[in-house]
N, C-alpha and C positions, 0 to 999 in steps of 0.2 A: 537870660533871656529876655527879660524884661527891658534891659537897658536899650540893645538894639531895636526893638520895637517900638520904645518911647521915642528915639532919636528920630527914627523914621516918621512917626506920628507927627513930632512937633516939625520937622522939615515939610510935611503936607499941611499943617495947621498955619504955618506961617505963610505959604504961598510958595516955597522955593524948593519944589519937588525935583527940580533938576541937579539938587545937589547931591541929592542920593540916587539918581537914576543913571545908571550907565557910567558909573565913575568907580574908581578904587574904593573910594568911601562906602557906597552902596553895596559892593562887593565883600567888602569886609564886616559890614553890619550884617548882611545875609549869612555869610559864613559863621559869626558869632550867634547867630540866631539858631542855625542848623546845629551847631556845637552843643547850645545849651538844651535843644531839644533832644539831642544825642544822650547828654549827660542826665537828663529828667527821665528818660527811657532805662537807663542804668540803675536810676535809683528806685524806680518803679518795680524792677524786677528783682533786684536785692531786698525792696519792702515786701515782696510778695514771699520771696524765700524766708526773710525774717519771721513772717506771719506764719509760714508753714511750720517752721521749727518751733513755734511758739514762744517767740522772744517778747520779752516786756519792753514796751518804750512808750513814751507819752506822745513822741513826735513821729512815729512810725505810719501815721494816717498822712502826714504831709509828703512824705516820698510816693506814697500811693495816689495821692491828689493830683500831684502838679502834672505828670505826663498827660493823663486824659484831659485836664483842663487845657493844657496847651494846644493838644492836636484838636479839641473842639474849636479852639479859638482860631486856629490855622485854617482848619476846614470850613468853617462858618465865614469867616474872614475872605478866603478864597472865593466861596460861592456867592457870597451878597455884596461885599463891600470892594474888592480890588479887581481889577480888571484882567 
């Protein structure tokens, strides 16, 4: 999910936003971002299930933290930064 968002951010920072707006590249980067968000949702649900079953794992917090962080980024970005 970070790679498509970084590619879009670089395009806007360089000043060539028309490259990622209304093109197949823009649509594919948006689809990749959505797929990453969906994957992080699945990881979050599986992390909750693992914690419910009291599974031990050092990186279990990562699967529980990525989806809320991504949603927070997208909501704040939509409200404050993007048109």
